[in-house]
N, C-alpha and C positions, 0 to 999 in steps of 0.2 A: 752536583751536576758537572759532568765532564765538559771541559772546554772544547769548543768546536775545532776540528782538525783543519790545518791549512791545506790548500790543494795538493801540494807535493806529498804530504803524509797520507792523504786519502788515496792518491794515485798509487803510491808505493805499497801501502798496506793492503789495499783492496784488489789491486790489479797487477802492477808490475812485478812485485816480489813473487806471488804465486805463479804468474805466467812463466817466469824464468826458473824458479826453484821447484815448481810443481805444487799442486794443490788447487783447491777450488778458488776461482776468481769471483769477486762479489762487487762489481761496479754498482754504485748506488745513485750518484748525482753527476750530471753532465759537467765536463771540464773543458771542452774545446773552446776556442776563441781566446779572449784576453787572458783568462785564467791560465790556460796552457802556455801561452806565449810569455807570460810573466814569471814562470817558475825559475827560469835562468839556470845558471851553473851551480845548483845547490845540492846538498846531500840530505838524505832523510835523517831524522833524529835518532832512529834505532841503529846504532853503530854496529852491533853484532849481526843483525839481520842484513844490514847493508853489506857487511864484509862477505857474508854467505852469498848474497846476490851477485857481488862482483866475481867471486870465485866460480859461481855457476856460469856466468857469462864467459869467463876465461875457459872453462871446460868445454863449452860449446865451440869456441873458436879453435881450441887445440885439436879438434877433429879435422881441422883444415890446415892449420899452420902451427908451428912450434913457438907460440908466443909465451912470453914470461909474465905479462900483466896486461890488464886493460885499464885505460884511463877512466876516471869518474865520468858519469854521464854529463853531457853539456845541455844547454837550454834547448837546442834544436832536437836533441834526442828525446828529452822529456816531453816536448810538444808533440812529437809523433806518437809517443806512447799514450799521451792523453787523448789524442784524436782516435787512436785504436780503441781505447777504453770506451769512448762514446759510441763507436760503431757496435761494439760488442753489447753495450747496454741496450741499444736499439733492438736487439734480437730478443729481449725479454718480452713475454706475452703481455705484460702491462702496457707496452707501448704499441700494441697492434690495435686494429679497429679504426673505423672511419673518424671517430671523434679525436683520435690522436694524430690524424694526418698532418694538420698544420705544424704541430710540434715536431714531427718526424722530419718534415721538410726543412725546418729551421736548423735542426741539429745536423742533418746531413750537409747542408750548405756551410754550417759553421765548421764541421770536420774538414771539408774540402778547402775552405778558406784558410784554416789553420795549417793544413799541409802545404798549401801554396806559399805560405810565408817562410817555410823551411827551405833553405837552399838545397839544391840537388847534390847528391853524393858524387863528387867528381873523382875521388881517389879510391883505391882499394881499401885503405885504412878506414875512411869514413863509412864505406859500405859494410865492412866487417863489423864495426862497432854498432851500427844500426841493426844489422842482422842478429846480433847477439841478444837483442830484446825479443825478436819475433820468431826465432828459430822454432819455438815450441807452439806456434799459433795453431797448427793442425791438431794438436793434442786437446784443444778445447772442445767440450761437448756440453750439451744441456741434458740433464736427467729428467725425463718425463715419466710420471708414475700413473698407471691405470689401476684404480681401485675398483674391484667388483665385489658385490655382496648378493644376498639371496634375492633381492628385488631390483637390482640395477647396477650401474657402474658409472664412474666419473674419472676423467683424466685430468691430472694436475701437471701443467707444463712448467718446468723449472721451479717448482715449489713443493713443499711438503703437503701431504694430504691433510684434510681437516681431521682433527682427533676424533670427532664424533663418528666419522665413518669407519674408524678402526676399532671402535668399541665392540666388545663381545665377539671376538674374531671367530671362535669355533661355532658358537650358536648361529651367527649371521653368515657363516661361510665366507669370511673376508679373504680376498686374495689380492696381492699387490704384485704387479708386473712392472719392472723398471726398464725403460728403453733409453739408451744413450743416443742422442742425436748429435752427430758431429757438426762442427761449426760450418763446414762447407755446405751441408744440407740445409742448415738454417738460413745461410746467406742466400743460397740459390732460390729459396722459397719466398724471398721478400722482394716485391716490386711495387713501387709507389708512384702515384701520379703527381707531377709537379704542376700545381695550379698556376704558377707564374708564367711558365713557358709552354704550358699545355703539352708537355712531353711526359713520357714514362721513363723512369730511371730505376736502376736496381741496386740493391745492396752490394751485389757482386761487382758492378762497375765502380761503385764508390770504394770498395775494398781494393780493387786493382789500382785505382788512381792514388790512393793513400800509399800503397806499397811501392809505387814508382819512386818514392823518396828513399826507399831501401832496396836498391837494385838487385842485390843478391837474393834477398827474400822474395822479390817480385818474380824472378826467374824460377826459383825453387818452388813457387806456388803456381806456376804456369798451368792453365787449364783447370784450376781448382774452383775458383769463385765465379769466373765468367770467361768468355772466350778471350784468349790471351793475344795481346798485340804489342809489338815492339815500338816504343817511342824513340824519338831521336836521342833522348838522354840515355836510354838503356843501350842503344847501339853504340853510342860514344863511349859508354863505360866498358862495353865488351871489346872495344878497340884496344884496351889496355891488355897487353900480354899477361901480366900477373893476374888480372881479373879472370881471364879465361882459364888459367891454371887452377885457380881456387874453385871456379864453377865446376870444372871437370872433377876435382876431388870431392866436391859436395854431391855431385850426381852419382859418383861411384858408390857412395854409402847411403843413397836415398832409395828406400824400397819401392818408391813410386817414380823412379827415374824415367821409365819408359813413357809414362803419361806426360812428364815435363818435356821430354825430348820430342814427342809427337806434337805437342802444342807449339813448341819452338819451331818445328819444321813447317807447320801450317802458317805460322806468323811470318816466317822468313821468306815465304814465296812472294810476298808483296813488297819486299825491301829492295830499294835500289842499291844499298850498300851490301856487299857480299860477305861481310865479316862473319855473320851468324851462320850462313850456309856453309862457308868454308870451315868454320869450327866444327859443325856437325858432321860434315863429310870427312874431315881429317881424323875424327875420333869415332866414326860410326861403329867400327868393329869393337872398340873398347866399351862404348856405351851399351852395346847389346849384352855385355856381361856385367850389368849393373849389380851392385850389392857387395862387390869385393872390397876388402879393406885396403886402402893405400898403404904401401910399405915404404917407410923412409922417404922423407921429402925435405927440401930446403925451403926457406922462406923467401917468397918474392919480395921486392922492394915495396914498402907501403907508402 
């Protein structure tokens, strides 16, 4: 019988590595809270996989800056990844339905409590390192399969169809249609009642709040999971000139840059601090030509 894996190994093998390297993520057990915060500055046991993981993070950031290396993940970064792991796990159909509501509330509160224990990213370097984990977040999707046969049909959300329904495919006229549901659609579809405060809250708002700890990721996902708003911390981060330079480079190669820019414009209207509006106005012409590849750049101070 295999020995149980520790939280870091579970997090790395089931979620972090495939999220960064590509491939199916398979979160299984919740990790936020004390388990996440206790991981600390450790490395996974699989040295080869971890090397590939670090190289993939570096490739992601080299699209924005000519970096030579990325440091190993620290405890704050692992805690954020663990919190994201739990949010993604909540999207699984097994955790829907009225009977699961108390558990969902506990997990969401644990996720947000974990995130609140992680200091805000106050430097460009911190923001870049955190973004390297979540840059591929929008690539996540859930495969739902609809199986139809001569007498009926059934949809399997995020799981493989029952083998018995696939038997005698020609005789029973079995047909399988797979539909990939992107993470943003799944997140927007989830809204839960909070029995403690008698309020309704959404997965989108929880996702946005978690991403505030990764400011570059938060802005590059503006308008995706819920209506975007600038916090004081995001505005303070954008007051850094190097941060604005990197954001501009990221938007240039983002195929959805116009969605992000429009979300930023809406959010900037209510800000007393003019830094965001000035940034958008100064680069308005350039941002309209999103998708061009930046040619030759020097590294801002991290």
